[in-house]
Each structure stands twice: as structure tokens, then as C-alpha cells.
N, C-alpha and C positions, 0 to 999 in steps of 0.2 A: 504494500500500500504506500501511496505517496504521502509523506509526512514532513513537516518542519516543526521542531520542538525547541522552543527558546528556554533559556535558563540564565541565572546570574543576576537577576534583578534583586532589589532590596532597598533598605532605608539608608540614606547617606545625608550628610550635612552639606550645605553649600560649599563649594570648593573641593569637595571630595571626588572620588573616582569609583567606577565600577567597570567590570568587563562582562559584557553580555555574550552568550554563545547561542548558536543555532545549529542543531543537528539535523541533517538532511538524510532522507532515506526513500527508497522506492523509485528513484530516477537517476539518470546519468548526470551527476552533480556538475562535472567539469565543463559541460557544454552550455550551461545556463548562467546568465547574469543574475545576481542576487542583490536584494535590497533590504534596507531597514526602514521601517515606517513607524511613526508613533501617533498616538491619539490621547490627548488629555481629556479629562471629564468635561463634557459639554462642548467639546471642540471637534472639528473635522479631522480627517486623516492628514498628516503632515509627513511628506517625504523627508527622510533624513540623509540617507547615503546609499550609494550603489557601487558594486564592484563587478566588473565585467569578466569575461572568460580569460582575458589576457592579464588580469590583475590591475587594470586601470581603475582608479577610484574617483568618485564624485561626491560632493557634499553640499548640503544646503548652506546658505549664508549664515544661518543661525548657529550652526555647529562647526563650521569650518575653523580649523586651528585648534579645536578642543577634542573632537572625536576622531577615531581612526578605525576604518573598516579593513578587514583582512579575511582571507580564506585559506583553508588547508585542504587541498584536494585529496590527499591521502586519507584524511579523516572525515571527509564530507562535512566539514564544519565551516561556518561563517561566524566572524566575531565582530563586535563593536566595542572598542575601548572608549569609555566616556570619562573625560578628565575635566577639571575645573567646572564642576556641575553647578548649574544655576537653578533657582526655584522653578523657572519656566521650562526646565527640562523634564519635570515630573510628568510621566505619561506611561501608558501601556506601550511597550516596544514590541513590534512584530517583525519577523523576517518574512520575506516574500520572494518567490521565484518568478522570473520573467518568462513569458512565452510570446516573444515578439512584441510589437506595439510599444517600443521603448518610449519613455517619457510620459507615461500615463499609468494611473492605477489600473486601468482596464487591461493592461498588458501583463498584470501580475495574476497568475492563475492558481497559485498555491500559497496559502498563508498559514503561519503558525498561530496558535491561540494567544501568544504574547507572554512577556514577562514584565512585571510591574516595577517601575523605578519611582521611588518616593523620596522627595527632598524635604528635609526638616530645616526650618529657619529659626 
């Protein structure tokens, strides 16, 4: 079965760090672009970061310079390192697989249930 399972979320203080993980299974991981998307309570989906099959990375302006996306093809894993966390970073973080149609949520055909990042102030 096709699955994405996130982990690593938790409660951190402003300025703190977390490392989120996404375990992929049921598909050929190496040929798909992967994404991190987040959603805060009462807010819409917000794209955070993308890593393509060549390892090229992309970030939203709100996280650029603070977050780092990476992938490990041998382990079928995607990671998101969150540094210098701000209160506005609090959200449910999902990883998602692309199936063409890059640049839109419509092109993400497989989503994990998410891992929750909570920021205390």
C-alpha cells in the first residue's frame, strides 16, 4: 500500500529546533518529487518546501534560511530540519508526493496524516 508517515513533531520554544521525518512506502520513492506542506488551525494549506529527484531544493519565503529539506533514497525517507522556530511556524506538517502538475497542491496525490509542531511562547 502507498503510505507516507510523518514523525518528529513536538513542543518547542521559540528559537528552538526540530527534525521532522517522513517514511515512504509502496512506491518507487526515487522517481518522485517530494514536498512538505503545513496547515495551522483555521488556516489554509501552506506550501513549505520541495525536493526534486535530483536533490534540488525549494523553499517558501517564510522558511527560507531556517528550514532544510533532504532525502535519503536508501531509506525512502524525507526530512525537514526546522531551526530558529517562530510562533507562526506552529502547524500540522504533512509530507506529500508529487504526481506531475508541479507547482500546485493538485499535483500532490499522496499525503501523510501529518505530525504536529507546537511552539510555546
